[in-house]
N, C-alpha and C positions, 0 to 999 in steps of 0.2 A: 484572429489568431496571429500569433507572432512566432518567429523562429529563433530559437536560442543558438547563438554561434560562439559561446564561450570556449567550446572545444571544437576546432575545425574538423575533427574526425567524426563528430557526433552532432547531427542536426536533429533537433527535436521540436516538434510543433506543439505549443502549449496554449491554452486559453488565456486571454488577457487577465482574467480575474484570479489567477493562481496566487499572486501576492496577497490579494484581499482574503482569499479563502484560508491561506496559511495564517494570516494575522487573526482572523476570526477563530480558527481552531486553537491558536496559541492562548487566546484570552479566555477560552472555556475551561481551562484547567490550570495546572501549575506551569507558568511560563518557563521556568528554569528546566523542568523535566521535559517540556516540549522541545526546548532548544537542544538539550542533550540527545534526545531521541532523533531529532532531525539531523544533527551532526553525525550521529552514529550511522543512520540510514544512508546518508550521502556517501559514506565510505564503502557501502556494500556493493558486491557484484550483483549482476542481474540474477545469477543462480541463487545467491544468498537471499535476495528479496523474494524470489518465487518460493523457495523453501519455507521462509517465514510466513508467507501468505497461505501456503497450503497447510502448514502446521496449525494456523489459527482459524482455518475455515471450519464451519460447523459440519459435523459428520451426520449423514442420514442414519436413522435407527436401523439396526440389523433385524432381518426377519429370520425366524428359525429355519434351519436347513430342511429342505424338502417341503417348505410351506409354499402354497400357491398365492399367498397374500402379497399384494404389492403395496409399496409405500409411495404416496404422492408427494 
C-alpha cells in the first residue's frame, strides 16, 4: 500500500493497483464517458458521494404491514 500526499491535509492509504483497476474499468466501456464521470466524482464532497451511493443501492423488498414473514 502507498500513501497519497497530494493534499497535506488528507492522507489516504490506497492499494498499489488502483491505477491498473481504473485503466481496466476505463477500457470496459466508453473511455470518454468514464473520464467525464471520474472528473465529476473527484469534485464531489464525501456527503455527495455517500448520497449517490445510497441512492443507487438496491432496496430489499417490502413485506406487507403486520406480516411475520422475513426477508433474507
